[in-house]
C-alpha positions, 0 to 999 in steps of 0.5 A: 445495506452493506456491500458483500466482499467479492474477490477477483483477480485484477488485470494489473496483478497478472501483468496482462496489459500491453506495453502501451497501456501499462504506463497509462495505468500506472499514471492513473494509479499515481494520480489516485494516490497523489490526490486521493489518500495514498500520499496523505494517508501514508504520511499520516501513518508515518507521522504517527510512527515518528511521534511514537519512536522519534525522528531517527533515520529509517529504512522503509520497505514498500511492498506492492510498490508498482513503479515506485513513485509513492516511495520516491515522493514520500522520501522527498516529503519526509526530507522536508520534515527533517526525517532521513528515510531510505526507501526500498520499492518491492513489486512482484512484476519487474515490468512495473518497476521498470516503468519509473520515470522519476528523477534520480536517486530513486528508491532501491527497486526489488522484484520479489514475492510479498509472501516470501520476502527475501530479507532477514528478520527485522531488516527494515524499521518500517514495512508499508503497503498502499492499496495492497492488502485487499488483493489477499484473502483468508490465509493469504491475507494472514500470511502477507501480514506475517511476512511484512511483520517478520522483516519489520523491526518496529512497525508495519503501516497499511493504507487501504480502501474501506469497502463501501458503496459510495466509492464503488459508485464514484469509480464505476460511474464517474471515471474522472480520475482515470484515462484507461478502461483497465484502471476503472475495471481494476478500481471497481474490483479493488473496492469490492474486495476491500475490507471493512473496519471490523474485518481489518480489525480481525486481520490485525488481531490475527497478525501477531503484532504486540499491539495495533491501531486502526484509524480512518484516512481521507477518501474512504480508506483505513490506516492500520499500524501493526507495532512490533513492541507494546506501547 
C-alpha cells in the first residue's frame, strides 16, 4: 500500500523552538545527515557532476543549509579529492546560521528566502539542497526549482527523502537517531510530505532544465540533478 502525501509545517521551519532546544535539534539533523545519506548522497551527486564537467574550481550555494555544517564538511571532503569548492550556506532563519560551531574558515553564511534568491543569474556553478524540497508543494515546489536553476550556471543537485512506510516507522517508533522530541516530530512530518520517484520525476520535468537525472541514494533517498545544458 502506498503512503499518501500529507503536507504540514515542520516546527523548525517556523523557528518556533527555544534557544535550549535549537542546538540539540541541529545536532540531531547533522547526525542524520552525517551517517544516514545526507553526506554520502550529496557526495555521490557531486562526483557525478565533476565526472561530467571536469574538476575545476566551483562556487556552490547550499539552499536550506541550516547551521552550515553540511557545507563545511563537504568542502573538506572535496578538498581531499583535489577539488576546490567555495560554499555559500543559505537559510531563511538567521538563528540557524548563528548556531554553527565548526572551525574557521566555514562557508559564507547568507540569510534569505529560497524562493527569492538575492543573486544574479548563473552566480554559482552548482546550487544544491538536502532534505529541503519536500518542504514545498505544488506551485511553490516548482518555484523553488526555478529559483535554484536561475542562479546556477551548470546544475542543481537535490538530495531528498523517498516517501515510504519503512523510514516512517523507523523514525516514529525507533527514535535512536534523535535526542529531541521536536526532531522526531519533524522527521515523521518530513517522510509524510516527501516525494516518490514518480512525483520527483514530474517535478523535474516541469523545472525547465535542459536535462535531468534521478538516482536512488542510500537510506531511502532520491538524488536529482537538473542540468542547465544538454549532455
